[in-house]
C-alpha positions as CSV (number, residue, x, y, z in Angstrom):
1,M,114.0,173.8,56.3
2,R,114.6,170.3,57.6
3,K,116.8,170.1,60.6
4,E,119.5,167.4,60.0
5,I,120.6,165.3,63.0
6,K,123.9,163.6,62.6
7,A,124.9,160.5,64.6
8,A,128.5,159.9,65.7
9,P,130.3,157.3,63.6
10,P,129.7,153.9,65.3
11,S,133.2,152.8,64.6
12,A,134.8,155.5,66.8
13,G,132.4,155.0,69.6
14,G,132.8,151.2,69.3
15,D,136.6,151.4,69.6
16,A,136.2,153.5,72.8
17,L,133.7,151.0,74.2
18,L,136.1,148.1,73.6
19,R,139.0,150.0,75.1
20,A,136.8,150.8,78.2
21,F,135.9,147.1,78.5
22,E,139.6,146.1,78.4
23,E,140.4,148.6,81.1
24,F,137.4,147.3,83.2
25,K,138.5,143.7,82.8
26,A,142.1,144.5,83.9
27,A,140.9,146.4,87.0
28,N,138.4,143.8,87.9
29,D,140.9,141.0,87.5
30,A,143.2,142.9,89.9
31,R,140.3,143.3,92.4
32,L,139.5,139.6,92.3
33,D,143.1,138.8,92.8
34,A,143.2,141.0,95.9
35,I,140.1,139.3,97.2
36,E,141.6,135.8,96.7
37,R,144.7,136.9,98.7
38,K,142.3,138.3,101.3
39,R,143.8,141.8,100.9
40,S,141.0,144.3,100.3
41,D,142.1,147.4,98.3
42,V,139.6,150.3,98.7
43,L,141.2,152.3,95.9
44,L,141.0,149.3,93.5
45,E,137.3,148.8,94.4
46,E,136.6,152.5,93.6
47,K,138.5,152.1,90.3
48,V,136.4,149.1,89.2
49,D,133.2,151.0,90.1
50,R,134.5,154.1,88.1
51,L,135.3,152.0,85.1
52,D,132.0,150.2,85.3
53,R,130.2,153.6,85.2
54,A,132.4,154.8,82.3
55,L,131.6,151.6,80.4
56,T,127.9,152.2,80.9
57,E,128.2,155.8,79.8
58,Q,130.1,154.8,76.7
59,K,127.6,152.2,75.8
60,S,124.8,154.7,76.3
61,L,126.5,157.2,74.0
62,I,126.6,154.7,71.2
63,E,123.0,153.7,71.8
64,R,121.9,157.4,71.7
65,A,123.9,158.0,68.5
66,A,122.2,155.1,66.8
67,L,118.8,156.3,68.1
68,N,119.3,159.8,66.8
69,G,120.1,158.4,63.4
70,R,116.6,156.7,63.4
71,R,114.6,159.6,64.6
72,V,112.1,161.4,62.5
73,G,113.4,164.8,61.4
74,L,112.1,167.6,63.7
75,G,111.4,170.0,60.8
76,A,109.4,167.6,58.7
77,D,106.3,169.3,57.3
78,P,104.3,167.0,55.0
79,V,101.5,168.3,52.7
80,Q,98.5,168.7,54.9
81,S,95.4,166.7,54.2
82,E,91.9,168.2,54.7
83,H,91.7,166.3,58.0
84,K,95.1,167.6,59.1
85,S,94.1,171.2,58.2
86,A,91.0,170.9,60.3
87,W,93.0,169.4,63.1
88,S,95.5,172.2,63.0
89,A,92.7,174.8,63.2
90,Y,91.4,173.0,66.3
91,V,94.8,172.7,68.1
92,R,96.0,176.2,67.3
93,R,92.7,178.2,67.6
94,G,90.2,175.8,69.2
95,D,88.1,175.8,65.9
96,V,86.0,172.6,66.0
97,S,83.7,173.3,63.1
98,A,85.7,171.6,60.4
99,L,86.3,168.5,62.5
100,T,82.6,167.6,62.7
101,Q,82.7,166.2,59.1
102,F,85.2,163.6,60.3
103,E,82.7,162.3,62.9
104,A,84.9,163.1,65.9
105,K,83.6,161.1,68.9
106,A,83.9,161.5,72.7
107,L,86.8,159.8,74.3
108,S,84.8,158.2,77.2
109,V,81.4,156.9,76.4
110,G,78.7,158.9,78.2
111,S,81.3,161.4,79.6
112,D,81.4,164.4,77.5
113,P,83.7,166.4,79.8
114,D,86.4,163.8,79.2
115,G,85.8,163.9,75.5
116,G,88.3,164.8,72.8
117,Y,89.0,164.6,69.0
118,V,90.7,161.9,67.1
119,A,94.1,163.1,65.9
120,P,95.3,162.5,62.4
121,P,96.9,159.1,61.7
122,E,100.3,160.9,61.3
123,L,100.3,161.8,65.0
124,D,99.3,158.2,66.0
125,R,102.2,156.8,64.0
126,M,104.6,159.4,65.2
127,I,103.9,158.6,68.9
128,E,104.1,154.8,68.2
129,T,107.5,155.3,66.5
130,R,108.9,157.4,69.3
131,L,107.6,155.0,72.0
132,K,109.3,152.1,70.2
133,Q,112.6,154.0,70.4
134,V,112.4,154.7,74.1
135,S,110.2,151.8,75.5
136,P,112.5,148.7,75.5
137,M,109.6,146.2,75.7
138,R,108.1,147.6,72.4
139,G,111.4,146.7,70.8
140,I,111.4,143.0,71.9
141,A,107.7,142.1,72.3
142,T,105.0,141.6,69.7
143,V,102.8,144.7,69.1
144,R,99.3,144.5,67.6
145,T,96.9,147.3,66.7
146,T,93.2,146.8,67.3
147,G,90.0,148.8,66.7
148,S,88.3,147.6,69.9
149,N,88.9,148.0,73.6
150,V,89.7,144.3,74.1
151,F,92.0,142.1,71.9
152,K,91.1,138.4,72.0
153,K,93.5,135.7,71.0
154,P,92.9,131.9,71.0
155,I,95.9,129.9,72.1
156,S,96.6,126.2,71.7
157,I,97.9,124.9,75.0
158,T,98.4,121.3,73.8
159,A,99.4,120.3,70.2
160,A,97.0,118.6,67.9
161,G,97.4,114.9,67.4
162,T,99.6,113.8,64.5
163,G,101.0,110.6,63.0
164,W,102.5,108.8,60.0
165,V,100.3,107.0,57.5
166,A,100.7,105.3,54.2
167,E,99.2,106.9,51.1
168,T,96.2,104.5,51.1
169,G,96.3,103.6,54.8
170,A,93.4,104.3,57.2
171,R,93.6,107.5,59.0
172,T,92.5,107.4,62.6
173,Q,91.0,110.4,64.2
174,T,93.5,112.6,66.0
175,S,93.1,114.2,69.3
176,T,91.8,117.8,69.5
177,P,94.2,120.5,70.8
178,T,93.3,122.2,74.1
179,L,92.5,125.9,73.4
180,S,92.5,128.8,75.7
181,L,91.1,132.3,74.9
182,L,93.3,135.0,76.1
183,E,91.9,138.5,76.5
184,F,94.0,141.7,76.5
185,P,92.0,144.7,77.5
186,T,93.3,148.1,76.7
187,A,93.6,150.8,79.4
188,E,93.7,154.6,79.0
189,L,97.1,156.1,79.1
190,Y,97.1,159.9,79.4
191,A,99.3,163.0,79.6
192,N,98.3,166.6,80.2
193,L,100.5,169.0,78.3
194,A,100.7,172.8,78.6
195,A,101.5,175.2,75.8
196,T,101.6,179.0,75.4
197,Q,99.4,180.7,72.8
198,A,102.6,182.1,71.3
199,L,103.8,178.6,70.6
200,L,100.4,177.7,69.0
201,D,100.5,180.8,66.9
202,D,103.9,180.1,65.5
203,S,103.3,178.6,62.0
204,F,106.8,177.1,61.9
205,V,106.2,174.8,64.9
206,N,105.2,171.3,63.9
207,L,102.5,170.7,66.5
208,E,102.2,167.0,65.8
209,D,105.9,166.6,66.5
210,W,105.7,168.8,69.6
211,I,102.8,166.7,71.1
212,A,104.6,163.4,70.2
213,G,107.8,164.7,71.8
214,E,106.0,165.9,75.0
215,V,104.1,162.6,75.6
216,E,107.0,160.4,74.6
217,E,108.8,160.0,77.9
218,A,105.6,160.4,79.9
219,F,103.9,157.4,78.1
220,A,107.2,155.4,77.9
221,G,107.8,155.7,81.7
222,Q,104.3,154.4,82.5
223,E,104.6,151.6,79.9
224,R,107.9,150.4,81.1
225,A,106.7,149.8,84.6
226,A,103.4,148.3,83.5
227,F,104.9,145.8,81.0
228,V,107.2,144.5,83.7
229,S,105.0,144.5,86.9
230,G,101.6,146.0,86.1
231,D,98.7,144.4,88.0
232,G,96.3,144.5,85.1
233,S,93.9,146.9,86.9
234,S,93.4,149.8,84.4
235,K,96.9,149.0,83.0
236,P,98.7,146.2,81.2
237,T,99.6,143.0,83.1
238,G,103.4,142.8,83.5
239,F,105.1,139.5,82.9
240,L,106.5,139.5,86.5
241,H,103.0,140.0,87.9
242,Y,101.9,136.5,87.0
243,D,102.5,133.7,89.6
244,L,106.2,132.6,89.7
245,V,106.7,128.9,90.3
246,T,109.8,126.7,90.3
247,E,110.3,125.3,86.9
248,G,109.7,121.8,88.2
249,S,106.1,122.8,89.2
250,Y,105.5,124.9,86.0
251,V,102.0,124.9,84.5
252,W,100.4,127.1,81.8
253,G,99.4,130.5,83.2
254,K,102.4,130.8,85.4
255,I,106.1,131.9,84.9
256,G,108.7,129.3,85.7
257,Y,111.9,130.2,87.5
258,V,115.3,128.9,88.4
259,A,116.5,129.7,91.9
260,T,120.1,130.9,92.5
261,G,120.2,128.9,95.8
262,A,121.2,132.0,97.8
263,D,119.0,134.7,99.3
264,G,119.6,137.9,97.5
265,G,122.7,136.7,95.7
266,F,124.0,134.6,92.8
267,G,125.4,131.9,95.2
268,T,128.7,130.0,94.7
269,T,128.0,129.0,91.0
270,P,126.5,132.1,89.4
271,V,127.5,131.2,85.8
272,D,126.0,127.7,86.2
273,K,122.7,129.2,87.3
274,L,122.6,131.5,84.3
275,I,123.4,128.5,82.0
276,D,120.5,126.6,83.7
277,L,118.2,129.6,83.0
278,V,119.2,129.6,79.3
279,Y,118.3,125.9,79.0
280,T,115.0,126.2,80.8
281,P,112.9,127.3,77.8
282,K,112.3,124.8,75.1
283,P,114.6,124.9,72.1
284,Q,112.2,126.8,69.8
285,F,112.2,129.7,72.3
286,R,115.9,129.9,72.6
287,Q,116.6,130.9,68.9
288,N,115.5,134.5,69.4
289,A,115.8,134.7,73.2
290,R,117.4,137.4,75.2
291,F,118.2,138.4,78.8
292,V,116.2,141.3,80.4
293,M,117.5,143.1,83.5
294,N,118.2,146.5,84.9
295,R,121.5,148.3,84.9
296,K,122.4,147.5,88.5
297,T,122.0,143.8,87.8
298,L,123.9,144.2,84.6
299,S,126.7,145.8,86.5
300,A,127.0,142.7,88.7
301,V,126.7,140.3,85.7
302,R,129.6,142.2,84.0
303,K,132.0,140.9,86.6
304,L,131.2,137.2,86.2
305,K,133.7,134.8,84.6
306,D,133.4,131.2,83.4
307,V,135.7,128.4,84.6
308,S,138.3,129.3,82.0
309,G,138.5,132.9,83.4
310,A,136.7,134.5,80.4
311,Y,134.1,137.2,81.0
312,I,130.6,135.9,80.1
313,W,129.5,139.5,79.2
314,E,130.6,140.9,75.9
315,P,130.1,144.4,74.4
316,S,129.0,145.1,70.8
317,A,131.2,147.7,69.2
318,D,128.7,148.4,66.3
319,T,125.4,149.0,68.2
320,G,126.5,149.7,71.8
321,G,124.5,146.7,72.9
322,S,125.9,143.7,74.8
323,S,125.5,140.0,75.1
324,L,125.6,137.4,77.9
325,L,126.5,133.8,77.1
326,G,126.0,134.7,73.5
327,Y,122.4,136.1,73.9
328,P,121.6,139.8,73.6
329,I,120.7,141.9,76.7
330,T,117.8,144.4,77.0
331,E,118.1,146.9,79.8
332,I,114.7,147.7,81.4
333,E,115.1,150.0,84.4
334,D,111.8,148.8,85.9
335,M,113.2,145.2,86.4
336,P,113.7,144.6,90.2
337,D,117.2,144.9,91.7
338,I,119.0,141.9,93.1
339,A,117.4,141.2,96.4
340,T,115.9,138.3,98.4
341,D,113.5,136.3,96.2
342,A,113.5,139.0,93.5
343,A,113.2,137.8,89.9
344,A,115.9,140.3,88.8
345,I,116.7,138.5,85.5
346,A,114.4,137.2,82.9
347,F,115.2,135.2,79.8
348,G,113.3,134.0,76.8
349,D,111.7,134.9,73.4
350,F,109.7,138.0,74.3
351,A,108.4,138.4,70.8
352,R,106.5,135.1,71.2
353,G,106.0,135.5,74.9
354,Y,104.6,139.0,75.4
355,L,101.9,140.9,73.5
356,I,101.4,144.6,73.5
357,V,98.0,145.9,72.2
358,D,97.5,149.4,70.9
359,R,94.0,150.7,70.2
360,A,94.2,152.7,67.0
361,G,93.8,156.4,67.4
362,V,95.1,159.1,69.7
363,R,92.6,161.6,71.1
364,V,93.3,165.2,72.2
365,L,91.1,167.5,74.3
366,R,92.0,171.2,74.1
367,D,91.5,173.2,77.3
368,P,92.2,176.9,77.2
369,Y,90.4,177.7,80.5
370,S,91.8,175.7,83.4
371,A,95.4,177.1,83.5
372,K,95.3,180.5,81.9
373,P,97.4,181.9,80.2
374,Y,98.4,178.4,79.1
375,V,96.5,176.1,76.9
376,L,96.3,172.5,78.1
377,F,96.1,169.4,75.9
378,Y,94.8,166.2,77.4
379,V,96.2,163.5,75.2
380,T,95.0,159.9,75.6
381,K,95.9,156.6,74.1
382,R,94.6,153.1,74.9
383,V,97.3,150.4,75.5
384,G,97.1,146.8,76.9
385,G,99.5,144.0,77.3
386,G,100.2,140.6,78.9
387,V,101.9,137.2,78.4
388,Q,100.6,135.3,75.4
389,N,102.9,132.3,75.7
390,F,104.0,131.2,79.2
391,D,106.5,128.7,77.8
392,A,108.6,131.5,76.2
393,I,109.6,133.5,79.3
394,K,111.5,132.2,82.3
395,A,113.0,134.0,85.3
396,L,116.1,133.8,87.6
397,K,115.0,134.1,91.2
398,F,117.6,135.3,93.8
399,G,116.4,133.0,96.5
400,A,117.3,129.8,98.3
401,S,114.5,127.9,96.5
């Protein structure tokens, strides 16, 4: 029987979110008024912090409700293919005889102890779907699937020469664009799961769903950090790992930034600096652009107002999301906190700027010996990533210059 998961009506949660935001604005306005009159109110400060946390929790509730509505049903049990039946026999009982007809190969070339068997495509798709739901970068970046360990992509750094000409006019030879070949190697991402034999013997347990659920947060946590700040050594290269240079010195291969003018803070004109950041990318990268920051930074941004006294952060009642200066915000906890010279806020078109590469196929090695009475499953997936267009992503650096 399929287990049905119902999401809370977005309208009810949305109304609560808007009410929480109005209470937050009123309390924060009172706090700012007290500061201007040089009269600090500890109770008012605590109230603003409490409302800020409540606003974050309400927003998270709406996001989780929307997420639950998109999840694959836990009780789904599709008709098993021959491959899936053989796979089930291997996972439940360790029977590998039927898998040989599918040419199962070792996971690491020349290293049989690290070998495993290719899981059915259903498990691969299930893991990718779950990762997209919990890994923010997968929701905003471009994701490609490859059959090799390295994905190569030619990039035109300079545009090809063009010009106007009459129908019968002579056509002069145009200049050739400058090309660069970007390589995105995939690295091994792994998780070691433990199951009891009773769980494996239970025919009502969907083992593909169980494996996908167990590796979901483990893989997502590793990916989140790597896509932001990974050093490219046996992991993806994060967009903040590339050299950061002031936008006036920007060249291809580096990430341009706007400085706030104050060490570890927004400075005296925070909204102006955010507006400068918005207008740093070229127009074609602003149409689908968004802000990226962690929740601590978002908490500070929530309190900012423009010259007319209006808050520049706005909640979305329908999705639980939010916008800043009219652009959506993606929260990624692995973004740095506001600190001296930290690039705590990024802005741009991440779909055009960042590429995530998945090598097709998930492999699983069953180990019933190392942790008796448990059966271990060593699950591996190859993932890569890096910046594919350095014009599309810019950063706000909390520094004097």
